[in-house]
N, C-alpha and C positions, 0 to 999 in steps of 0.2 A: 297625364293630369287626372285620369279616371280608372282606377282599378279594382275590378269587382271578382271575389274569389269565394267559391262553394254558396252561390246563392240561393236561398230556398226562402221560397213566398206559397202562401195557400189562403186559398176563401172557405173558411170553415176546415172542412174535414178533406175536400179537393186541394192536394197541391198542384201548384200551377208551373213553379219554378222548382226545378230539381239541380242543385248544385252547377250554377252558371258561372261561369269564368269570362272575363271579357275586360277588355283594356282601351282606354281612348289616349292617343298621345296628344299634347299640344300640337294644336293647326290642324289636326287631320279631320277629315269629313268620314265618318266611321257611316256604315249603314246597316242595319237590322233587317233583315227579310226571313218569312216565316209563313206558314200557312195563318187561317185566322183561327184563333182560340191555341195557339203554340206557343203565347208567352209575352209577344214583345211589349204590347201597352203594358201589362204589369210590371215587368223588367221597369219600365221607363217610370211609372207613377211608384215603384221600390227605391230608385234612384231619387226622386224628387220627394221622398219621405213621406207621401200619401197613401204609400199601399203597404203594410207592417211586413216585415219580414222573420222569418222563423230559425233561420240559420244563414250562417255567411258575414262577408265585409264588403263595406264601400269605403273607397279611399280618394277622398278628392285634394288634389294638390298636396300629397303626402301626409294628410291626414284620415282618420276614419271618422267617418262620419253619417254611419248608420242608428245610430242611437240619439242624432239630432232633429231636433224636430223640423216641418219644412221651412221654417220660415228662416231657420239658422244656415240652412242651404241655399234658399235665397244670397243671405247676405256672404255666403262665399263666393257666391258667383256662379252658383244652377239657375237657370231657367228653363222652364219646363211650357210649351205651347201643346196643349192635352187636341189629344180626338176628338173631332166633332166642335174646334173652337172655342167653345165655351164662354163667348164674348157677354156683357152686361148689355139684354138687348134695349131697358129702356136709358140708359145712359148714353150720351153723347159719346161720338169718336174720342175727342178729346179727353174726357173723362174716363175713358177704358183707357186710354195713355197713360194720365196720370196715377191711377191705382197699381198700374206695374211697376210706377216708381215708388211706391205707396212708403219703403222701407228704407230709403233711401235720403238722404239731409246732405249731400254737397249741392256746389252748384254749379251744377253740370246739365242740369233740366234742360234749360234752351236750346243748349246745343244737342242735344241728344232727341228734342221733340223734330227740329230742322233736320236730323239727320234721318230720322223716321222719314217724313213727309218727302224727302228727296228720295228717298226709294221707292217709296209707295204716293205718286204726288195726288193719286184717289183719295188718301186720308186728308191731305190740308182742303181740297176741294169739298170735301164732307165732313170737315173737324166738328161742327157747330150738330149735325145729325143725329139721330137716334141709332143706336149699332143695330137696331135689329131689323131696321131698315135696307141694313146694305145686303149686297148677294153674296154668294157663299164664296165669292173667290176674295171679293173687300172683306168679307169679313175675316180670313183666313189670312189677308192683307194686316188685318187687324190685329189681332193674335199675337203674330209675329212680332209687330211692331210695340203690343203690349208688353212682350216678354225682354225683347230688348231696350225698353226703358228701365230694366232692372240692372243695367251695365254689366252683363253675363260674362263672364269668361268659358260656360258650355252652355251651349243650347241643343234643349232635347226637343225634339220634333216629331212628332206623332201623327202622323198618315197626312201630313198639308195637303196633298191633291187629293183627297178622298171628293167625291162629288162635284170635281170641276172638268170645268171640260179644258180639253187637251190644250188648247192654247193659253188656257188660264194657268193651267197646272204646270205648264212649262214656264211661265214669269216666275209661278213661286219658286222653282228647282232653282231659274239661272238666278233668282235673287240670295238662295242659300250659297250656291257657290259664291258670287260677289260678297256674301257676310265672310264666308271663309278666308277667301283672299286679301280680305282685311284685318284679320288676325284673329277670328271668332272659331272654337273649336265646336265641331258640329256631334251630335250624334242622331242618325235619323232614321225612323220607321215608317217605310214607304207600301201601299202596298203594288205602286210599279217597281217592281224588285228591278227591272231592266234599268230606268231611267237611275235608281238608286245605286244602283254599282257605277254603273256608267261615269257618274260625278263624287264617288266613294275613293278615297285610297285606300280602305281597307273595309271588309265586311264581314259578319256572321249571316250563320241560318241557323235558327233556332225552329226544334223540332219538340214537342210535346213537352214543351219546359227545359231543353237542355241543348246547348250548343252541338251543331252535327257538321258542321263544315264552316272554316274561315280562312282568310287567305287575302289577296289585293281583291280589288273591286276587278279589274282587267282577270284575274286569274278566276274569281267564281263566276263571272261572264261565262268563262269559256269551259269550264268544269262541265264535263257530260249529263252528271246526277243533277246538279241545280239548272241546268238548262231543262231538263226533262221537267222537274219535279215544278219548277218556280216561275220558269220563263217562257215557258209553253212554247221551247223549240226541242 
């Protein structure tokens, strides 16, 4: 579904991504782990089109998209849940979800609202409340729900458990697994490397803007280099 080759990106003169190669097959959960500042968020932003690239290619569903603007990538089937949630705080929960479907013109919105509310019942209870009054965990659920309203084929998730209590973080990751079982492909960036690899079909480790290790989630969990550097073991 997603094929990245030789991807480079920079902030000014500082190169953040240097020749990244990564692929995500249809139906997979692929986890990307690495230290803070390694380039994880920049890579997701480059895939969704909000971060310019300086070299390399991005192919989605067999078509090159590196020159496409962000809204075209959304229309193609890529939805991005950014780090820090970034919900529209003055707007209601329902209006935040509607914004996720802004580019859609089909008649499936009512069913998708119902699906999001079924997955996150709290959003249904608070659908008329301002998003800014939600807790961190509730805002994360809203950010995921907003992305789902775009009817994506590929979900980019950036640090969904950041700042959440362990129980809420577990609920979020369980929701990711459920979405994948329902057919959604997921590229996950997650600070809890152990949890991220435990639910992943495959994983990548990024160091200083380059992919240093890759393999199945299970094999990376057992890799001594990964265990020592990223899993605290």
